[in-house]
C-alpha positions in Angstrom: 32.4 54.4 -102.6 35.7 55.1 -100.9 34.1 55.0 -97.4 32.6 51.5 -98.0 35.9 50.3 -99.5 37.8 51.6 -96.4 35.3 50.1 -93.9 35.1 46.8 -95.7 38.9 46.3 -96.0 39.3 47.4 -92.4 36.9 44.8 -90.9 38.0 42.1 -93.4 41.7 42.4 -92.2 40.6 42.5 -88.6 38.4 39.4 -89.2 41.5 37.6 -90.6 43.4 38.3 -87.4 46.0 40.6 -88.9 47.8 42.8 -86.3 46.2 46.2 -86.0 49.2 48.3 -87.3 49.4 46.0 -90.3 45.7 46.3 -90.9 46.1 50.1 -91.1 49.0 49.9 -93.5 47.0 47.5 -95.7 44.0 49.8 -95.6 46.3 52.6 -96.7 47.5 50.4 -99.6 44.0 49.6 -100.6 43.0 53.3 -100.7 46.2 54.2 -102.6 45.4 51.6 -105.3 41.8 52.6 -105.5 42.7 56.3 -105.8 44.4 55.7 -109.1 47.6 57.5 -108.2 49.5 54.3 -108.7 51.6 52.2 -106.3 54.4 54.3 -104.8 56.2 52.4 -101.9 57.4 55.7 -100.5 54.0 57.3 -99.8 52.9 55.2 -96.9 56.3 55.3 -95.0 56.5 59.0 -95.5 53.0 59.5 -94.2 53.8 57.3 -91.2 56.9 59.4 -90.4 55.2 62.7 -90.8 52.2 61.7 -88.7 54.3 60.6 -85.8 56.7 63.5 -85.9 54.7 65.7 -83.5 55.8 67.5 -80.4 52.6 66.8 -78.5 53.0 63.0 -79.0 56.2 63.1 -76.9 54.0 63.2 -73.9 52.9 59.6 -74.5 56.3 58.0 -73.8 56.8 60.2 -70.7 53.4 59.2 -69.2 54.0 55.6 -70.1 57.4 55.7 -68.4 55.9 57.5 -65.3 53.2 54.9 -65.0 55.7 52.0 -65.2 57.9 53.5 -62.6 55.0 54.1 -60.2 53.7 50.6 -60.6 57.2 49.1 -60.0 58.3 51.6 -57.3 55.6 51.1 -54.6 53.2 53.9 -55.4 50.5 51.5 -56.4 50.4 49.8 -52.9 50.3 53.2 -51.2 47.4 54.4 -53.3 45.4 51.3 -52.4 46.2 51.7 -48.7 45.1 55.3 -48.9 41.8 54.3 -50.6 41.2 51.7 -47.9 41.8 54.2 -45.2 39.3 56.7 -46.7 36.4 54.4 -47.7 37.3 51.0 -46.2 35.1 51.4 -43.1 32.0 51.4 -45.2 30.2 48.0 -45.7 31.8 46.4 -48.8 34.8 48.6 -48.2 37.2 46.7 -50.6 34.8 47.4 -53.6 34.7 51.1 -52.7 38.4 51.1 -52.3 38.8 49.7 -55.7 36.7 52.4 -57.3 38.3 55.2 -55.2 41.8 53.9 -56.0 40.8 53.8 -59.7 40.1 57.5 -59.6 43.6 58.2 -58.1 45.3 55.8 -60.4 43.7 57.5 -63.4 45.3 60.7 -62.3 48.7 58.9 -62.0 48.9 56.6 -65.0 46.4 57.7 -67.7 46.2 54.1 -68.9 43.3 51.7 -68.3 45.3 48.6 -68.9 48.1 49.7 -66.5 45.5 50.7 -63.9 43.6 47.3 -64.2 46.8 45.3 -63.9 48.1 47.2 -60.9 44.8 47.2 -59.0 43.9 43.6 -60.0 47.2 42.3 -58.7 46.8 44.1 -55.4 43.0 43.9 -54.7 41.8 40.6 -56.3 43.5 38.4 -53.7 42.2 40.5 -50.8 38.6 40.5 -52.2 38.6 36.8 -52.8 40.0 36.2 -49.2 37.0 38.0 -47.6 34.5 36.1 -49.6 33.8 38.2 -52.8 32.6 36.4 -55.8 35.7 36.4 -58.1 33.7 37.5 -61.1 32.2 40.4 -59.1 35.5 41.4 -57.7 37.0 41.4 -61.2 34.0 43.4 -62.5 34.4 46.3 -60.2 38.1 46.6 -60.9 37.4 46.4 -64.7 34.7 49.0 -64.5 37.0 51.3 -62.6 39.7 51.0 -65.3 37.4 52.9 -67.7 38.3 56.1 -65.7 41.8 55.9 -67.0 41.0 57.2 -70.5 39.1 60.3 -69.4 40.6 61.5 -66.1 43.7 63.5 -66.9 46.5 62.8 -67.7 45.0 60.6 -70.4 47.2 59.5 -73.3 44.0 58.9 -75.3 43.1 62.6 -75.0 46.7 63.4 -76.2 46.2 61.3 -79.3 42.8 62.7 -80.0 44.0 66.3 -79.6 46.9 65.7 -81.9 44.8 63.9 -84.5 42.0 66.5 -84.8 43.8 69.6 -83.7 42.2 70.2 -80.3 43.9 71.7 -77.2 45.1 68.8 -75.1 44.8 71.0 -72.0 41.1 71.6 -72.6 40.6 67.9 -73.2 42.3 67.1 -69.9 40.0 69.6 -68.1 36.8 68.5 -69.7 37.5 64.9 -68.5 38.1 65.7 -64.9 34.6 66.3 -63.5 32.8 63.6 -65.7 35.5 61.2 -64.6 34.6 61.9 -60.9 30.9 61.7 -61.8 31.5 58.2 -63.3 33.3 57.1 -60.2 30.4 58.3 -58.0 28.0 56.4 -60.3 30.0 53.2 -59.9 30.0 53.7 -56.1 26.2 54.1 -56.0 25.9 50.9 -58.0 28.3 49.2 -55.6 26.1 50.2 -52.7 23.2 48.4 -54.3 25.3 45.3 -55.2 26.8 45.0 -51.7 23.3 44.6 -50.3 22.2 42.2 -53.1 25.3 40.0 -52.8 25.4 40.2 -49.0 29.0 41.5 -48.6 29.8 42.7 -45.1 33.6 43.4 -45.1 35.1 46.4 -43.3 38.6 47.7 -43.1 39.6 49.7 -40.0 42.9 51.2 -38.9 44.2 52.5 -35.6 45.0 56.2 -35.3 48.7 55.4 -35.5 48.2 53.3 -38.7 46.1 56.0 -40.3 48.7 58.6 -39.6 51.4 56.3 -41.1 49.4 55.7 -44.2 48.8 59.4 -44.8 52.5 60.2 -44.3 53.5 57.4 -46.6 51.0 58.1 -49.4 51.1 61.8 -49.7 53.7 61.8 -52.5 51.4 59.6 -54.6 48.4 61.8 -54.0 50.4 65.0 -54.6 51.6 64.1 -58.1 48.3 64.5 -60.0 47.6 67.7 -58.1 51.0 69.2 -59.1 50.6 67.9 -62.7 47.1 69.3 -63.3 47.9 72.5 -61.4 51.0 73.0 -63.5 49.1 72.4 -66.8 46.1 74.6 -65.7 48.3 77.5 -64.6 50.6 77.4 -67.6 53.7 76.3 -65.7 54.3 73.6 -68.3 52.6 72.1 -71.4 51.0 68.6 -71.4 54.2 67.3 -73.0 56.4 69.0 -70.4 53.9 67.7 -67.7 54.7 64.2 -68.9 58.4 64.8 -68.4 57.7 66.2 -64.9 55.6 63.1 -64.1 58.4 60.8 -65.1 61.1 62.8 -63.1 58.8 63.0 -60.1 58.1 59.3 -60.1 61.8 58.6 -60.4 62.7 60.9 -57.4 59.9 59.6 -55.2 60.3 55.8 -55.9 64.2 55.9 -56.0 65.0 58.2 -53.1 61.9 58.6 -50.9 60.4 55.1 -50.9 63.6 53.4 -51.9 61.8 50.5 -53.4 63.3 50.9 -56.9 67.0 50.3 -57.5 68.9 51.7 -60.5 69.0 48.2 -62.0 65.2 48.0 -61.7 64.9 51.4 -63.2 66.7 50.2 -66.3 64.3 47.3 -66.6 61.4 49.6 -66.2 62.8 51.8 -68.9 63.1 48.8 -71.3 59.5 47.9 -70.6 58.3 51.4 -71.2 60.3 51.6 -74.5 58.6 48.4 -75.7 55.1 49.7 -74.8 55.8 53.1 -76.4 57.1 51.4 -79.6 53.8 49.5 -79.9 51.7 52.6 -79.3 53.7 54.8 -81.6 53.7 52.2 -84.4 49.9 52.1 -84.3 49.9 55.9 -84.3 52.2 56.1 -87.3 50.2 53.5 -89.3 47.0 55.3 -88.5 48.6 58.6 -89.6 49.1 57.0 -93.0 45.6 55.7 -93.3 44.4 59.2 -92.2 46.3 60.8 -95.0 44.5 58.6 -97.5 41.2 59.1 -95.8 41.5 62.8 -96.3 42.8 62.5 -99.9 39.8 60.2 -100.7 37.4 62.8 -99.3 35.9 60.2 -97.0 35.0 62.8 -94.3 32.9 64.6 -96.9 31.2 61.4 -97.8 30.4 60.8 -94.1 28.9 64.3 -93.9 26.7 63.5 -96.9 25.7 60.2 -95.3 24.6 61.8 -92.1 23.2 65.0 -93.8 19.6 64.3 -92.7 20.7 64.5 -89.0 22.9 67.6 -89.3 20.0 69.7 -88.0 19.3 67.3 -85.2 22.4 67.2 -83.0 21.0 64.8 -80.4 20.0 62.2 -83.0 23.4 62.7 -84.7 25.3 62.2 -81.5 23.1 59.1 -80.7 23.8 57.6 -84.1 27.6 58.3 -83.9 27.8 56.9 -80.4 25.9 53.7 -81.4 28.5 53.2 -84.2 31.4 54.0 -81.8 30.1 51.5 -79.2 30.1 48.7 -81.8 33.5 49.7 -83.0 34.8 49.7 -79.4 33.6 46.1 -79.1 35.8 44.9 -81.9 38.9 47.2 -81.8 41.0 48.8 -79.1 40.7 52.5 -78.1 43.8 54.0 -79.6 43.2 52.7 -83.3 39.6 53.7 -83.1 40.5 57.2 -82.2 43.1 57.4 -84.9 40.8 56.0 -87.6 37.4 57.5 -86.8 38.2 60.9 -85.2 39.3 62.5 -88.6 36.2 61.1 -90.2 33.6 62.2 -87.6 34.9 65.6 -86.3 34.3 67.5 -89.5 30.7 66.2 -89.3 30.1 67.3 -85.7 31.6 70.8 -86.4 29.3 71.2 -89.3 26.4 70.3 -87.0 27.4 72.9 -84.5 28.3 70.4 -81.7 31.1 71.5 -79.4 34.2 69.5 -80.4 35.4 69.2 -76.8 32.1 67.7 -75.7 32.2 65.2 -78.5 35.8 64.5 -77.7 34.8 63.5 -74.2 31.9 61.3 -75.5 34.2 59.8 -78.1 36.9 58.7 -75.7 34.4 57.7 -72.9 32.4 55.6 -75.3 35.5 53.8 -76.7 36.8 53.5 -73.1 33.7 51.5 -72.3 34.8 49.3 -75.2 37.8 48.1 -73.3 35.5 46.1 -71.0 33.1 44.8 -73.6 33.6 41.5 -75.4 34.9 40.2 -77.7 38.0 42.4 -77.8 37.9 44.1 -74.4 41.5 44.3 -73.4 40.7 44.8 -69.7 38.7 41.6 -69.6 41.7 39.4 -70.6 44.0 41.3 -68.1 41.7 40.7 -65.2 40.9 37.1 -66.2 44.7 36.4 -66.4 45.5 38.0 -63.1 42.5 36.5 -61.1 42.2 33.2 -63.0 38.5 34.0 -63.6 36.6 32.5 -66.5 35.7 35.2 -69.0 32.0 34.2 -69.2 31.7 34.7 -65.4 33.4 38.0 -65.5 31.2 39.3 -68.3 28.0 38.3 -66.5 29.0 40.1 -63.4 30.2 43.2 -65.4 26.9 43.8 -67.1 25.4 46.2 -64.4 28.6 48.2 -64.4 28.6 48.6 -68.2 25.0 49.7 -68.1 25.8 52.3 -65.4 28.7 53.7 -67.5 26.4 53.9 -70.6 23.9 55.8 -68.4 26.6 58.4 -67.5 27.5 58.6 -71.1 23.9 59.4 -72.0 23.6 62.0 -69.3 26.7 63.7 -70.7 25.3 63.5 -74.2 21.9 64.9 -73.3 23.1 67.6 -70.9 26.3 69.1 -72.3 26.7 71.7 -69.4 27.7 68.7 -67.2 31.0 68.7 -69.0 31.3 72.1 -70.7 30.6 74.3 -67.7 33.3 72.6 -65.5 35.8 72.8 -68.4 35.2 76.5 -68.8 35.6 77.1 -65.0 38.9 75.1 -64.9 40.5 76.7 -68.0 
């Protein structure tokens, strides 16, 4: 009964247009009233405070800050130029460059929205200029942004690890190879689309230009290597890695590229603080609803609901991923993780499914949700930047969504594709 009360109130408040953090607080209040413990105005604020008071969550503001600095300080332009140098000679080079740059950006920012905004602002005008259909250009950039949540350092993996008690380091490592696999799948699809749409653009550089691009972009390319290497070999924790990324970005953009002044650094800091406040408010509100979900024994009710599938792991994963895909269409990635991870993880553990494999499927599935209507955040970012009608963008995006779902199904049906690389990297 509590499960249906929770789901019903959740979607009712979402349908009414209530902001997501308020939805979570209201759902907490509904569960508190239904539980019969009485109305205590201190329970929800205390649960919010306790849930957000976590050392691992400190990585989130650090990575947000680092991403904002890199976007404002010139790293974005250099990543795009490096991608153009490496794959721009191929027919349809700007599309390949968008996907390749998405892979690098994912290792720098860990945010799909920041990645889409940076690449959209840089590449959409170029792609339109050489004759790309605006919807198709927006679609390839949107599809590449899905790499942000799964290629480390991913703030979504940090939130998932804290929420269900998984190692953030292992979550980072399990996302690396599947993220590259997803990027390759998008490139294969783009190879087909280039020939269907008839694009014939090439980007070439002289030897001197290529040398200058490599020298100029090496700090951007080196950062994810140092970050992942440091986490992998125990030099620092993911939280300390976030602080390292922020300091590295400040030093490179302020003193090496010299495209960021101290005044601009203060503005970037203010923007990062506002973004962090929004994220952490949702995290705190979700912590409160998570406390009531546990108290109401909703995870046990979910286990009972899916009991017939406990002995059929593949069918159970298919059912859960179908639900998550629908949830991702109507709600953003972070609140979905915070709400449904505590509900589903006890179930998959009882079914004997590796929690890290499910964590990867969980985040990737919801990551695809950021490019699916009606609430796909990336859709509105790209439409705003490129002045593209959303209906046109969605039509051109369908093949990319199908390709990403295909990769999701491959990872679901063949767990070694993700688990073996994780064990090799740890």
